[in-house]
Every structure is written in C-alpha cells, then in structure tokens.
PyMOL Python script that loads the backbone (N, CA, C, O; Angstrom):
from pymol import cmd

cmd.read_pdbstr("""\
ATOM      1  N   UNK A   1      96.017 172.056 -44.189  1.00  0.00           N
ATOM      2  CA  UNK A   1      95.276 172.450 -42.775  1.00  0.00           C
ATOM      3  C   UNK A   1      95.268 174.173 -42.778  1.00  0.00           C
ATOM      4  O   UNK A   1      94.590 174.766 -41.938  1.00  0.00           O
ATOM      5  N   UNK A   2      96.170 175.001 -43.909  1.00  0.00           N
ATOM      6  CA  UNK A   2      96.485 176.021 -43.974  1.00  0.00           C
ATOM      7  C   UNK A   2      94.734 176.644 -44.697  1.00  0.00           C
ATOM      8  O   UNK A   2      94.046 177.629 -44.430  1.00  0.00           O
ATOM      9  N   UNK A   3      94.581 175.631 -45.556  1.00  0.00           N
ATOM     10  CA  UNK A   3      93.459 176.076 -46.120  1.00  0.00           C
ATOM     11  C   UNK A   3      91.901 176.111 -45.289  1.00  0.00           C
ATOM     12  O   UNK A   3      90.860 176.751 -45.436  1.00  0.00           O
ATOM     13  N   UNK A   4      92.290 175.265 -44.542  1.00  0.00           N
ATOM     14  CA  UNK A   4      90.992 174.616 -43.536  1.00  0.00           C
ATOM     15  C   UNK A   4      90.629 175.545 -42.362  1.00  0.00           C
ATOM     16  O   UNK A   4      89.529 175.916 -41.953  1.00  0.00           O
ATOM     17  N   UNK A   5      91.917 175.817 -41.930  1.00  0.00           N
ATOM     18  CA  UNK A   5      92.047 177.294 -40.981  1.00  0.00           C
ATOM     19  C   UNK A   5      91.842 178.707 -41.665  1.00  0.00           C
ATOM     20  O   UNK A   5      91.356 179.531 -40.890  1.00  0.00           O
ATOM     21  N   UNK A   6      92.083 179.140 -42.843  1.00  0.00           N
ATOM     22  CA  UNK A   6      91.379 180.236 -43.532  1.00  0.00           C
ATOM     23  C   UNK A   6      90.349 180.079 -43.700  1.00  0.00           C
ATOM     24  O   UNK A   6      89.639 181.083 -43.646  1.00  0.00           O
ATOM     25  N   UNK A   7      89.605 178.560 -44.036  1.00  0.00           N
ATOM     26  CA  UNK A   7      88.057 178.783 -44.392  1.00  0.00           C
ATOM     27  C   UNK A   7      86.940 179.066 -42.715  1.00  0.00           C
ATOM     28  O   UNK A   7      85.991 179.785 -42.401  1.00  0.00           O
ATOM     29  N   UNK A   8      87.613 178.235 -42.193  1.00  0.00           N
ATOM     30  CA  UNK A   8      86.836 178.248 -40.916  1.00  0.00           C
ATOM     31  C   UNK A   8      86.626 179.669 -40.393  1.00  0.00           C
ATOM     32  O   UNK A   8      85.668 180.115 -39.761  1.00  0.00           O
ATOM     33  N   UNK A   9      87.853 180.336 -40.846  1.00  0.00           N
ATOM     34  CA  UNK A   9      88.331 181.603 -39.731  1.00  0.00           C
ATOM     35  C   UNK A   9      87.418 182.899 -40.507  1.00  0.00           C
ATOM     36  O   UNK A   9      86.993 183.918 -39.963  1.00  0.00           O
ATOM     37  N   UNK A  10      87.272 182.459 -42.047  1.00  0.00           N
ATOM     38  CA  UNK A  10      85.834 183.528 -42.636  1.00  0.00           C
ATOM     39  C   UNK A  10      84.792 183.060 -42.126  1.00  0.00           C
ATOM     40  O   UNK A  10      83.788 183.772 -42.108  1.00  0.00           O
ATOM     41  N   UNK A  11      84.758 181.727 -41.571  1.00  0.00           N
ATOM     42  CA  UNK A  11      83.486 181.249 -41.206  1.00  0.00           C
ATOM     43  C   UNK A  11      83.108 182.298 -39.915  1.00  0.00           C
ATOM     44  O   UNK A  11      82.202 183.119 -40.055  1.00  0.00           O
ATOM     45  N   UNK A  12      83.719 182.219 -38.915  1.00  0.00           N
ATOM     46  CA  UNK A  12      83.572 182.830 -37.346  1.00  0.00           C
ATOM     47  C   UNK A  12      84.666 181.809 -36.876  1.00  0.00           C
ATOM     48  O   UNK A  12      85.154 180.769 -37.318  1.00  0.00           O
ATOM     49  N   UNK A  13      84.859 182.818 -35.470  1.00  0.00           N
ATOM     50  CA  UNK A  13      86.083 182.283 -34.639  1.00  0.00           C
ATOM     51  C   UNK A  13      85.678 181.321 -33.714  1.00  0.00           C
ATOM     52  O   UNK A  13      86.572 180.643 -33.208  1.00  0.00           O
ATOM     53  N   UNK A  14      84.296 181.076 -33.321  1.00  0.00           N
ATOM     54  CA  UNK A  14      83.535 180.451 -33.042  1.00  0.00           C
ATOM     55  C   UNK A  14      83.930 178.424 -33.578  1.00  0.00           C
ATOM     56  O   UNK A  14      84.356 177.415 -33.015  1.00  0.00           O
ATOM     57  N   UNK A  15      83.502 178.775 -34.784  1.00  0.00           N
ATOM     58  CA  UNK A  15      83.867 177.400 -36.097  1.00  0.00           C
ATOM     59  C   UNK A  15      85.120 177.237 -35.677  1.00  0.00           C
ATOM     60  O   UNK A  15      85.315 176.336 -34.861  1.00  0.00           O
ATOM     61  N   UNK A  16      86.355 178.134 -36.168  1.00  0.00           N
ATOM     62  CA  UNK A  16      87.709 177.889 -36.041  1.00  0.00           C
ATOM     63  C   UNK A  16      88.137 177.414 -34.805  1.00  0.00           C
ATOM     64  O   UNK A  16      89.014 176.551 -34.784  1.00  0.00           O
ATOM     65  N   UNK A  17      87.552 177.935 -33.543  1.00  0.00           N
ATOM     66  CA  UNK A  17      88.127 177.252 -31.956  1.00  0.00           C
ATOM     67  C   UNK A  17      87.299 175.771 -32.362  1.00  0.00           C
ATOM     68  O   UNK A  17      87.899 174.696 -32.334  1.00  0.00           O
ATOM     69  N   UNK A  18      86.325 175.845 -32.615  1.00  0.00           N
ATOM     70  CA  UNK A  18      85.917 174.119 -32.638  1.00  0.00           C
ATOM     71  C   UNK A  18      86.226 173.184 -33.446  1.00  0.00           C
ATOM     72  O   UNK A  18      86.008 171.992 -33.227  1.00  0.00           O
ATOM     73  N   UNK A  19      86.989 173.838 -34.878  1.00  0.00           N
ATOM     74  CA  UNK A  19      87.802 172.623 -35.619  1.00  0.00           C
ATOM     75  C   UNK A  19      89.286 172.389 -34.888  1.00  0.00           C
ATOM     76  O   UNK A  19      89.971 171.367 -34.857  1.00  0.00           O
ATOM     77  N   UNK A  20      89.549 173.789 -34.276  1.00  0.00           N
ATOM     78  CA  UNK A  20      90.863 173.338 -33.821  1.00  0.00           C
ATOM     79  C   UNK A  20      90.833 172.373 -32.677  1.00  0.00           C
ATOM     80  O   UNK A  20      91.634 171.463 -32.463  1.00  0.00           O
ATOM     81  N   UNK A  21      89.465 172.818 -31.765  1.00  0.00           N
ATOM     82  CA  UNK A  21      89.554 171.930 -30.819  1.00  0.00           C
ATOM     83  C   UNK A  21      89.267 170.071 -30.999  1.00  0.00           C
ATOM     84  O   UNK A  21      89.645 169.250 -30.163  1.00  0.00           O
ATOM     85  N   UNK A  22      88.680 169.805 -32.011  1.00  0.00           N
ATOM     86  CA  UNK A  22      88.299 168.858 -32.619  1.00  0.00           C
ATOM     87  C   UNK A  22      89.840 168.087 -32.890  1.00  0.00           C
ATOM     88  O   UNK A  22      90.190 167.034 -32.358  1.00  0.00           O
ATOM     89  N   UNK A  23      90.674 168.931 -33.891  1.00  0.00           N
ATOM     90  CA  UNK A  23      91.848 168.404 -33.683  1.00  0.00           C
ATOM     91  C   UNK A  23      92.475 167.803 -32.702  1.00  0.00           C
ATOM     92  O   UNK A  23      92.607 166.580 -32.671  1.00  0.00           O
ATOM     93  N   UNK A  24      92.913 168.574 -31.823  1.00  0.00           N
ATOM     94  CA  UNK A  24      93.589 168.525 -30.492  1.00  0.00           C
ATOM     95  C   UNK A  24      92.738 167.291 -29.644  1.00  0.00           C
ATOM     96  O   UNK A  24      93.223 166.526 -28.810  1.00  0.00           O
ATOM     97  N   UNK A  25      91.514 167.336 -30.058  1.00  0.00           N
ATOM     98  CA  UNK A  25      91.172 166.081 -29.471  1.00  0.00           C
ATOM     99  C   UNK A  25      91.470 164.661 -30.289  1.00  0.00           C
ATOM    100  O   UNK A  25      91.779 163.596 -29.754  1.00  0.00           O
ATOM    101  N   UNK A  26      91.346 164.843 -31.360  1.00  0.00           N
ATOM    102  CA  UNK A  26      91.831 163.465 -32.318  1.00  0.00           C
ATOM    103  C   UNK A  26      93.328 163.152 -31.703  1.00  0.00           C
ATOM    104  O   UNK A  26      93.598 162.111 -31.104  1.00  0.00           O
ATOM    105  N   UNK A  27      94.141 164.093 -31.919  1.00  0.00           N
ATOM    106  CA  UNK A  27      95.362 163.925 -31.185  1.00  0.00           C
ATOM    107  C   UNK A  27      95.541 163.110 -29.659  1.00  0.00           C
ATOM    108  O   UNK A  27      96.250 162.111 -29.536  1.00  0.00           O
ATOM    109  N   UNK A  28      95.065 163.491 -28.971  1.00  0.00           N
ATOM    110  CA  UNK A  28      94.535 163.137 -27.650  1.00  0.00           C
ATOM    111  C   UNK A  28      93.976 161.797 -27.693  1.00  0.00           C
ATOM    112  O   UNK A  28      94.257 160.973 -26.822  1.00  0.00           O
ATOM    113  N   UNK A  29      93.190 161.536 -28.673  1.00  0.00           N
ATOM    114  CA  UNK A  29      92.833 159.908 -28.933  1.00  0.00           C
ATOM    115  C   UNK A  29      93.887 159.063 -29.421  1.00  0.00           C
ATOM    116  O   UNK A  29      94.219 157.959 -28.989  1.00  0.00           O
ATOM    117  N   UNK A  30      94.351 159.690 -30.337  1.00  0.00           N
ATOM    118  CA  UNK A  30      95.476 159.107 -30.742  1.00  0.00           C
ATOM    119  C   UNK A  30      96.782 158.618 -29.687  1.00  0.00           C
ATOM    120  O   UNK A  30      97.619 157.755 -29.951  1.00  0.00           O
ATOM    121  N   UNK A  31      96.707 159.278 -28.673  1.00  0.00           N
ATOM    122  CA  UNK A  31      97.397 159.228 -27.335  1.00  0.00           C
ATOM    123  C   UNK A  31      97.029 158.204 -26.901  1.00  0.00           C
ATOM    124  O   UNK A  31      97.892 157.384 -26.588  1.00  0.00           O
ATOM    125  N   UNK A  32      95.850 157.929 -26.754  1.00  0.00           N
ATOM    126  CA  UNK A  32      95.194 157.051 -25.868  1.00  0.00           C
ATOM    127  C   UNK A  32      95.340 155.210 -26.201  1.00  0.00           C
ATOM    128  O   UNK A  32      95.796 154.159 -25.751  1.00  0.00           O
ATOM    129  N   UNK A  33      94.441 155.915 -27.523  1.00  0.00           N
ATOM    130  CA  UNK A  33      94.305 154.774 -28.493  1.00  0.00           C
ATOM    131  C   UNK A  33      94.712 154.950 -29.832  1.00  0.00           C
ATOM    132  O   UNK A  33      93.969 155.427 -30.689  1.00  0.00           O
ATOM    133  N   UNK A  34      96.267 154.451 -30.109  1.00  0.00           N
ATOM    134  CA  UNK A  34      96.744 154.557 -31.072  1.00  0.00           C
ATOM    135  C   UNK A  34      96.221 153.815 -32.210  1.00  0.00           C
ATOM    136  O   UNK A  34      96.245 154.124 -33.401  1.00  0.00           O
ATOM    137  N   UNK A  35      95.622 152.517 -31.490  1.00  0.00           N
ATOM    138  CA  UNK A  35      95.802 151.009 -32.382  1.00  0.00           C
ATOM    139  C   UNK A  35      94.061 151.663 -32.798  1.00  0.00           C
ATOM    140  O   UNK A  35      93.221 150.788 -32.589  1.00  0.00           O
ATOM    141  N   UNK A  36      93.547 152.795 -33.244  1.00  0.00           N
ATOM    142  CA  UNK A  36      92.081 152.789 -33.755  1.00  0.00           C
ATOM    143  C   UNK A  36      91.742 152.186 -34.833  1.00  0.00           C
ATOM    144  O   UNK A  36      92.403 152.588 -35.790  1.00  0.00           O
ATOM    145  N   UNK A  37      90.827 151.216 -35.143  1.00  0.00           N
ATOM    146  CA  UNK A  37      90.483 150.473 -35.975  1.00  0.00           C
ATOM    147  C   UNK A  37      90.488 150.694 -37.788  1.00  0.00           C
ATOM    148  O   UNK A  37      90.894 150.020 -38.735  1.00  0.00           O
ATOM    149  N   UNK A  38      89.975 151.682 -37.671  1.00  0.00           N
ATOM    150  CA  UNK A  38      89.434 152.255 -39.195  1.00  0.00           C
ATOM    151  C   UNK A  38      90.400 151.966 -39.971  1.00  0.00           C
ATOM    152  O   UNK A  38      91.375 152.527 -39.469  1.00  0.00           O
ATOM    153  N   UNK A  39      90.727 151.418 -40.914  1.00  0.00           N
ATOM    154  CA  UNK A  39      92.120 151.395 -41.844  1.00  0.00           C
ATOM    155  C   UNK A  39      91.803 151.523 -43.242  1.00  0.00           C
ATOM    156  O   UNK A  39      90.828 150.878 -43.629  1.00  0.00           O
ATOM    157  N   UNK A  40      92.422 152.217 -44.069  1.00  0.00           N
ATOM    158  CA  UNK A  40      92.842 152.171 -45.181  1.00  0.00           C
ATOM    159  C   UNK A  40      94.083 152.097 -46.280  1.00  0.00           C
ATOM    160  O   UNK A  40      94.829 153.047 -46.516  1.00  0.00           O
ATOM    161  N   UNK A  41      94.178 150.617 -46.992  1.00  0.00           N
ATOM    162  CA  UNK A  41      95.016 149.941 -46.910  1.00  0.00           C
ATOM    163  C   UNK A  41      96.356 149.979 -45.952  1.00  0.00           C
ATOM    164  O   UNK A  41      96.358 149.022 -45.178  1.00  0.00           O
ATOM    165  N   UNK A  42      96.913 150.403 -45.884  1.00  0.00           N
ATOM    166  CA  UNK A  42      98.277 150.131 -44.432  1.00  0.00           C
ATOM    167  C   UNK A  42      98.038 151.317 -43.639  1.00  0.00           C
ATOM    168  O   UNK A  42      98.778 151.517 -42.676  1.00  0.00           O
ATOM    169  N   UNK A  43      97.131 152.112 -43.902  1.00  0.00           N
ATOM    170  CA  UNK A  43      97.203 153.206 -42.634  1.00  0.00           C
ATOM    171  C   UNK A  43      95.653 153.198 -42.177  1.00  0.00           C
ATOM    172  O   UNK A  43      94.684 152.764 -42.799  1.00  0.00           O
ATOM    173  N   UNK A  44      95.714 153.903 -40.709  1.00  0.00           N
ATOM    174  CA  UNK A  44      94.799 153.739 -40.291  1.00  0.00           C
ATOM    175  C   UNK A  44      93.928 155.287 -39.956  1.00  0.00           C
ATOM    176  O   UNK A  44      94.606 156.314 -39.996  1.00  0.00           O
ATOM    177  N   UNK A  45      92.794 155.368 -39.712  1.00  0.00           N
ATOM    178  CA  UNK A  45      92.313 156.905 -40.179  1.00  0.00           C
ATOM    179  C   UNK A  45      91.204 157.013 -38.833  1.00  0.00           C
ATOM    180  O   UNK A  45      90.245 156.292 -38.558  1.00  0.00           O
ATOM    181  N   UNK A  46      91.754 158.211 -38.136  1.00  0.00           N
ATOM    182  CA  UNK A  46      90.467 158.962 -37.111  1.00  0.00           C
ATOM    183  C   UNK A  46      89.691 159.883 -37.630  1.00  0.00           C
ATOM    184  O   UNK A  46      90.317 160.729 -38.269  1.00  0.00           O
ATOM    185  N   UNK A  47      88.280 160.062 -37.578  1.00  0.00           N
ATOM    186  CA  UNK A  47      87.541 161.019 -38.139  1.00  0.00           C
ATOM    187  C   UNK A  47      87.469 162.322 -36.849  1.00  0.00           C
ATOM    188  O   UNK A  47      87.896 162.241 -35.698  1.00  0.00           O
ATOM    189  N   UNK A  48      86.902 163.281 -37.399  1.00  0.00           N
ATOM    190  CA  UNK A  48      87.027 164.349 -36.809  1.00  0.00           C
ATOM    191  C   UNK A  48      85.474 164.134 -36.429  1.00  0.00           C
ATOM    192  O   UNK A  48      84.784 163.484 -37.214  1.00  0.00           O
ATOM    193  N   UNK A  49      84.956 164.605 -35.368  1.00  0.00           N
ATOM    194  CA  UNK A  49      83.121 164.146 -35.216  1.00  0.00           C
ATOM    195  C   UNK A  49      82.277 165.148 -35.909  1.00  0.00           C
ATOM    196  O   UNK A  49      81.257 164.927 -36.562  1.00  0.00           O
ATOM    197  N   UNK A  50      82.891 166.354 -35.654  1.00  0.00           N
ATOM    198  CA  UNK A  50      82.007 167.434 -36.741  1.00  0.00           C
ATOM    199  C   UNK A  50      82.061 167.889 -37.823  1.00  0.00           C
ATOM    200  O   UNK A  50      81.179 168.369 -38.536  1.00  0.00           O
ATOM    201  N   UNK A  51      83.568 167.687 -38.036  1.00  0.00           N
ATOM    202  CA  UNK A  51      83.999 168.395 -39.496  1.00  0.00           C
ATOM    203  C   UNK A  51      84.185 167.355 -40.467  1.00  0.00           C
ATOM    204  O   UNK A  51      84.236 166.194 -40.062  1.00  0.00           O
ATOM    205  N   UNK A  52      84.315 167.658 -41.950  1.00  0.00           N
ATOM    206  CA  UNK A  52      84.582 166.569 -42.657  1.00  0.00           C
ATOM    207  C   UNK A  52      86.009 166.158 -42.974  1.00  0.00           C
ATOM    208  O   UNK A  52      86.426 166.212 -44.131  1.00  0.00           O
ATOM    209  N   UNK A  53      86.652 165.809 -42.109  1.00  0.00           N
ATOM    210  CA  UNK A  53      88.922 165.429 -41.718  1.00  0.00           C
ATOM    211  C   UNK A  53      88.095 164.635 -41.354  1.00  0.00           C
ATOM    212  O   UNK A  53      86.938 164.596 -40.936  1.00  0.00           O
ATOM    213  N   UNK A  54      89.464 163.581 -41.755  1.00  0.00           N
ATOM    214  CA  UNK A  54      90.292 162.702 -40.790  1.00  0.00           C
ATOM    215  C   UNK A  54      91.791 162.869 -40.952  1.00  0.00           C
ATOM    216  O   UNK A  54      92.449 163.503 -41.777  1.00  0.00           O
ATOM    217  N   UNK A  55      92.170 162.036 -39.816  1.00  0.00           N
ATOM    218  CA  UNK A  55      93.574 161.982 -40.032  1.00  0.00           C
ATOM    219  C   UNK A  55      93.988 161.061 -40.035  1.00  0.00           C
ATOM    220  O   UNK A  55      93.764 160.384 -39.031  1.00  0.00           O
ATOM    221  N   UNK A  56      95.027 160.313 -41.379  1.00  0.00           N
ATOM    222  CA  UNK A  56      95.605 159.272 -41.911  1.00  0.00           C
ATOM    223  C   UNK A  56      97.055 158.981 -40.955  1.00  0.00           C
ATOM    224  O   UNK A  56      98.046 159.710 -40.908  1.00  0.00           O
ATOM    225  N   UNK A  57      96.899 158.098 -40.458  1.00  0.00           N
ATOM    226  CA  UNK A  57      98.388 157.514 -39.669  1.00  0.00           C
ATOM    227  C   UNK A  57      98.761 156.108 -40.108  1.00  0.00           C
ATOM    228  O   UNK A  57      98.250 155.362 -40.944  1.00  0.00           O
ATOM    229  N   UNK A  58      99.940 155.947 -39.194  1.00  0.00           N
ATOM    230  CA  UNK A  58     100.759 154.754 -39.046  1.00  0.00           C
ATOM    231  C   UNK A  58     101.287 154.572 -37.869  1.00  0.00           C
ATOM    232  O   UNK A  58     101.599 155.570 -37.219  1.00  0.00           O
ATOM    233  N   UNK A  59     101.468 153.479 -37.421  1.00  0.00           N
ATOM    234  CA  UNK A  59     102.431 153.110 -36.252  1.00  0.00           C
ATOM    235  C   UNK A  59     103.273 152.477 -36.238  1.00  0.00           C
ATOM    236  O   UNK A  59     103.021 151.338 -36.633  1.00  0.00           O
ATOM    237  N   UNK A  60     104.579 152.711 -35.858  1.00  0.00           N
ATOM    238  CA  UNK A  60     105.776 152.130 -36.235  1.00  0.00           C
ATOM    239  C   UNK A  60     105.874 151.058 -34.621  1.00  0.00           C
ATOM    240  O   UNK A  60     107.051 151.146 -34.271  1.00  0.00           O
ATOM    241  N   UNK A  61     105.402 150.502 -33.997  1.00  0.00           N
ATOM    242  CA  UNK A  61     105.764 149.706 -33.175  1.00  0.00           C
ATOM    243  C   UNK A  61     107.213 149.596 -32.440  1.00  0.00           C
ATOM    244  O   UNK A  61     107.318 149.877 -31.246  1.00  0.00           O
ATOM    245  N   UNK A  62     108.097 149.258 -33.065  1.00  0.00           N
ATOM    246  CA  UNK A  62     109.528 149.323 -32.622  1.00  0.00           C
ATOM    247  C   UNK A  62     110.009 150.539 -32.163  1.00  0.00           C
ATOM    248  O   UNK A  62     110.903 150.702 -31.332  1.00  0.00           O
ATOM    249  N   UNK A  63     109.392 151.351 -32.727  1.00  0.00           N
ATOM    250  CA  UNK A  63     109.882 153.050 -32.411  1.00  0.00           C
ATOM    251  C   UNK A  63     109.024 153.326 -31.220  1.00  0.00           C
ATOM    252  O   UNK A  63     109.598 153.381 -30.132  1.00  0.00           O
ATOM    253  N   UNK A  64     107.748 153.506 -31.267  1.00  0.00           N
ATOM    254  CA  UNK A  64     106.518 153.417 -30.138  1.00  0.00           C
ATOM    255  C   UNK A  64     106.138 155.001 -30.677  1.00  0.00           C
ATOM    256  O   UNK A  64     106.114 155.978 -29.928  1.00  0.00           O
ATOM    257  N   UNK A  65     105.814 155.033 -32.309  1.00  0.00           N
ATOM    258  CA  UNK A  65     105.737 156.400 -32.417  1.00  0.00           C
ATOM    259  C   UNK A  65     104.516 156.322 -33.710  1.00  0.00           C
ATOM    260  O   UNK A  65     104.386 155.349 -34.453  1.00  0.00           O
ATOM    261  N   UNK A  66     103.736 157.498 -33.766  1.00  0.00           N
ATOM    262  CA  UNK A  66     102.718 157.527 -34.357  1.00  0.00           C
ATOM    263  C   UNK A  66     103.369 158.378 -35.807  1.00  0.00           C
ATOM    264  O   UNK A  66     103.995 159.414 -35.584  1.00  0.00           O
ATOM    265  N   UNK A  67     103.258 158.067 -36.786  1.00  0.00           N
ATOM    266  CA  UNK A  67     103.449 158.868 -38.274  1.00  0.00           C
ATOM    267  C   UNK A  67     102.100 159.393 -38.776  1.00  0.00           C
ATOM    268  O   UNK A  67     101.355 158.620 -39.379  1.00  0.00           O
ATOM    269  N   UNK A  68     101.654 160.996 -38.503  1.00  0.00           N
ATOM    270  CA  UNK A  68     100.514 161.377 -39.582  1.00  0.00           C
ATOM    271  C   UNK A  68     101.323 161.874 -40.724  1.00  0.00           C
ATOM    272  O   UNK A  68     102.274 162.614 -40.975  1.00  0.00           O
ATOM    273  N   UNK A  69     100.310 160.955 -41.383  1.00  0.00           N
ATOM    274  CA  UNK A  69     100.185 161.480 -43.334  1.00  0.00           C
ATOM    275  C   UNK A  69      99.466 162.337 -43.923  1.00  0.00           C
ATOM    276  O   UNK A  69      99.733 162.874 -44.998  1.00  0.00           O
ATOM    277  N   UNK A  70      98.531 162.510 -43.266  1.00  0.00           N
ATOM    278  CA  UNK A  70      97.475 163.455 -43.901  1.00  0.00           C
ATOM    279  C   UNK A  70      96.611 163.758 -42.796  1.00  0.00           C
ATOM    280  O   UNK A  70      96.396 163.004 -41.847  1.00  0.00           O
ATOM    281  N   UNK A  71      96.048 165.094 -43.000  1.00  0.00           N
ATOM    282  CA  UNK A  71      94.527 165.381 -42.466  1.00  0.00           C
ATOM    283  C   UNK A  71      94.122 165.754 -43.759  1.00  0.00           C
ATOM    284  O   UNK A  71      94.698 166.470 -44.578  1.00  0.00           O
ATOM    285  N   UNK A  72      92.773 165.015 -43.840  1.00  0.00           N
ATOM    286  CA  UNK A  72      92.314 164.816 -45.205  1.00  0.00           C
ATOM    287  C   UNK A  72      91.353 165.512 -45.055  1.00  0.00           C
ATOM    288  O   UNK A  72      90.973 165.599 -43.888  1.00  0.00           O
ATOM    289  N   UNK A  73      90.634 166.214 -46.005  1.00  0.00           N
ATOM    290  CA  UNK A  73      88.805 166.697 -46.065  1.00  0.00           C
ATOM    291  C   UNK A  73      88.217 165.606 -46.877  1.00  0.00           C
ATOM    292  O   UNK A  73      88.662 165.319 -47.988  1.00  0.00           O
ATOM    293  N   UNK A  74      87.269 165.030 -46.353  1.00  0.00           N
ATOM    294  CA  UNK A  74      86.741 163.922 -46.792  1.00  0.00           C
ATOM    295  C   UNK A  74      85.780 164.007 -47.477  1.00  0.00           C
ATOM    296  O   UNK A  74      84.978 163.097 -47.684  1.00  0.00           O
ATOM    297  N   UNK A  75      85.722 165.544 -48.086  1.00  0.00           N
ATOM    298  CA  UNK A  75      84.636 166.191 -49.556  1.00  0.00           C
ATOM    299  C   UNK A  75      85.819 165.983 -50.865  1.00  0.00           C
ATOM    300  O   UNK A  75      85.622 166.463 -51.981  1.00  0.00           O
ATOM    301  N   UNK A  76      86.920 165.277 -50.545  1.00  0.00           N
ATOM    302  CA  UNK A  76      87.724 165.137 -51.813  1.00  0.00           C
ATOM    303  C   UNK A  76      87.518 164.059 -52.375  1.00  0.00           C
ATOM    304  O   UNK A  76      86.550 163.371 -52.051  1.00  0.00           O
ATOM    305  N   UNK A  77      88.274 163.729 -53.216  1.00  0.00           N
ATOM    306  CA  UNK A  77      88.026 162.413 -54.161  1.00  0.00           C
ATOM    307  C   UNK A  77      88.928 161.523 -53.211  1.00  0.00           C
ATOM    308  O   UNK A  77      90.088 161.892 -53.025  1.00  0.00           O
ATOM    309  N   UNK A  78      88.447 160.334 -52.580  1.00  0.00           N
ATOM    310  CA  UNK A  78      89.141 159.416 -52.160  1.00  0.00           C
ATOM    311  C   UNK A  78      90.516 158.997 -53.283  1.00  0.00           C
ATOM    312  O   UNK A  78      91.419 158.441 -52.659  1.00  0.00           O
ATOM    313  N   UNK A  79      90.681 159.090 -54.117  1.00  0.00           N
ATOM    314  CA  UNK A  79      91.496 158.877 -55.124  1.00  0.00           C
ATOM    315  C   UNK A  79      93.241 159.260 -54.263  1.00  0.00           C
ATOM    316  O   UNK A  79      94.308 158.653 -54.183  1.00  0.00           O
ATOM    317  N   UNK A  80      92.698 160.619 -53.746  1.00  0.00           N
ATOM    318  CA  UNK A  80      93.571 161.378 -53.515  1.00  0.00           C
ATOM    319  C   UNK A  80      93.757 161.548 -52.023  1.00  0.00           C
ATOM    320  O   UNK A  80      93.992 162.528 -51.316  1.00  0.00           O
ATOM    321  N   UNK A  81      93.519 159.899 -51.719  1.00  0.00           N
ATOM    322  CA  UNK A  81      94.108 159.639 -49.870  1.00  0.00           C
ATOM    323  C   UNK A  81      95.818 159.461 -50.269  1.00  0.00           C
ATOM    324  O   UNK A  81      96.244 159.168 -51.386  1.00  0.00           O
ATOM    325  N   UNK A  82      96.401 159.646 -49.401  1.00  0.00           N
ATOM    326  CA  UNK A  82      97.631 159.388 -48.741  1.00  0.00           C
ATOM    327  C   UNK A  82      98.205 158.227 -49.480  1.00  0.00           C
ATOM    328  O   UNK A  82      97.501 157.227 -49.618  1.00  0.00           O
ATOM    329  N   UNK A  83      99.335 158.255 -49.937  1.00  0.00           N
ATOM    330  CA  UNK A  83      99.722 156.859 -50.889  1.00  0.00           C
ATOM    331  C   UNK A  83     100.864 156.764 -49.538  1.00  0.00           C
ATOM    332  O   UNK A  83     101.402 157.752 -49.038  1.00  0.00           O
ATOM    333  N   UNK A  84     101.074 155.344 -49.100  1.00  0.00           N
ATOM    334  CA  UNK A  84     101.852 154.374 -48.684  1.00  0.00           C
ATOM    335  C   UNK A  84     102.811 153.484 -49.480  1.00  0.00           C
ATOM    336  O   UNK A  84     102.431 152.505 -50.121  1.00  0.00           O
ATOM    337  N   UNK A  85     104.198 153.932 -49.386  1.00  0.00           N
ATOM    338  CA  UNK A  85     105.105 153.126 -49.693  1.00  0.00           C
ATOM    339  C   UNK A  85     105.271 151.019 -49.389  1.00  0.00           C
ATOM    340  O   UNK A  85     106.269 150.415 -49.780  1.00  0.00           O
TER     341      UNK A  85
END
""", "prot")
cmd.dss("prot")
cmd.show_as("cartoon", "prot")
cmd.util.cbc("prot")
cmd.orient("prot")
C-alpha cells in the first residue's frame, strides 16, 4: 500500500484522493456485502472501480470477521496472488 500511495501522490493529490476514496468504498462494500462472489481459490476478491487493485479477503463466519490478505496490484503476475493455507 505504501508504494501505491507514493506512486499516486507523485501523479497528483486528486489522483491520490481518488485512490484513497476507492479503497474506503471497497471497505464499505465489504461491510455491506462480505459474501462478494468473485473468488480465487479459497479467497474472495473485490476489485477497485478505476484502479488496477483488488482486495483479497476471507470470511470467518463463526467469528463474524473479515480477514484481508492483500490489496493486490492486478498489473502484477497472478502467481503473486496471496497464498492461503
């Protein structure tokens, strides 16, 4: 995340604010509908609307908790997707 914030802050403050806003909207979407259906192996993934990022997460229904494994830049090799045990 630090690299993303550095990169977008170098472009412009408005781009950085847009990125930050989309990250916040993804978190809000997880609160509203954590059972988002796009999956990678055992993980679920929720994409950003206008940036090449996805949040990989899992749900523990017993604990009623969402665990975020990665905020992943989709321009990277899919082999780098988060690993789940």
